[in-house]
Phi, psi and omega in degrees: 000349181294341181283335180287140170267176185301315180301316179295317177298316181301309183304307181299329173296317179292318183294314183298315184293324181287315191272352178298323186253342177269159186276068171224004173075103179293319189295322175302312182295320173300327179281336187299315184300323185281334182278324185260331186245001177074016177298145180297149173303128183294333176086170190288320179296325177292318180301313179297318178305308180289328174299320177297316180300319180296313186297320178293330179295321182291315179302317181290327186287321177266021190298325177301318175282317178302327179271356180277135178294324184295343180294324189276359172246006183275163179296321181298325179292320182295318183294324172302317185290320183299312185291342182272339182308307185302323179294317182294317177299315174305315181297317187291314186289314182255068183300129184086003177291334183281355179267354179297147178253113188276156175282164176295329179291316182297318176300313181299311180299321177300317181293318173295312183301312180287331170302316179290322172303317179288326180300309174308313188292328177288330176288325176294324182291321179299320179286344175278104187287334179262076187289130183274148176259161191297338179293342178274002184293130179257176182294317178299319177303308185296325180289326174296320175291321178295328175286331171298319185290341178290342172294343182286354168311323184283124185283127182106351177287322187074122177297314179295314180304314179295316182297311177302309181306309182303310181295322175298317176300328177286342177098027179266157183294145181307321181288333180281327178295315175304310186300316179293331178290327177289312172309311180297340187287342182294309177289330182287318173299313178310309181300320182294319183290322180303305175301318176308323180280316185283334186268345179236151180268065183297328179293345177277344179294152180279125188245130173268108189300318179295321174290318179305303182305309188294325184293310181296324186287311178307308177308313179299308183295311180295320176299318181296313183288330181291315180302314180298313180295320187294319187289325177291316180296318178295323179301328182266318187246340183071219192248001185303312180306318178293327177293309180299323181293314179297321178294316180297321177291311181301322178290322183294318179294315178302318182293323184288329184270000000 
């Protein structure tokens, strides 16, 4: 991270915070500046720093439920664990796959492909007159959503996007799909930070205190307001703007290269 200057770190922190929770792929957007503008790779420590900021934002947003003892004995908490198992198993089995740096072509194609999958899932949702709420989620449903989440290993797929797509295919309301994806980001972000710390000698990296603190703070603030905005936006508008954006992004990248 020492190769990044303060302005680059601030911009990347904002990008990560906005794209972490909406279905547009944060990892792809973080790669684009280095691929298109020649910016230095931000490194593992930067990734861990901004993920930490986003994690604190999620916890603060859901603080009422997360601070309740009943939450950890609830069926919903069990389903979050079940939905997290596939991504953990996939990461352990295919060790090192999360360290891959994807090409612009693969990022573009992934955006287009998963935009179409999200579009199809919204059309299926429209045909389903009995929309399910997240309280109706079953163990099998949580496992299915967890399997969808493993596709987020592909840069450009979007963790949030794959979870939402899976939930919509199962017939859940858009706002419940979005809310579950944000809840599911808690164990996922924790896992990403854990693997990032244990698999890499990040403590041996040269750390700029100002850049590190700024990245965490900006990621936290922007993430917090993005979560609030996203949940309200999805309830009113749903996902079509994100689908259009991802198609435009994918086609634009292919055109540029």
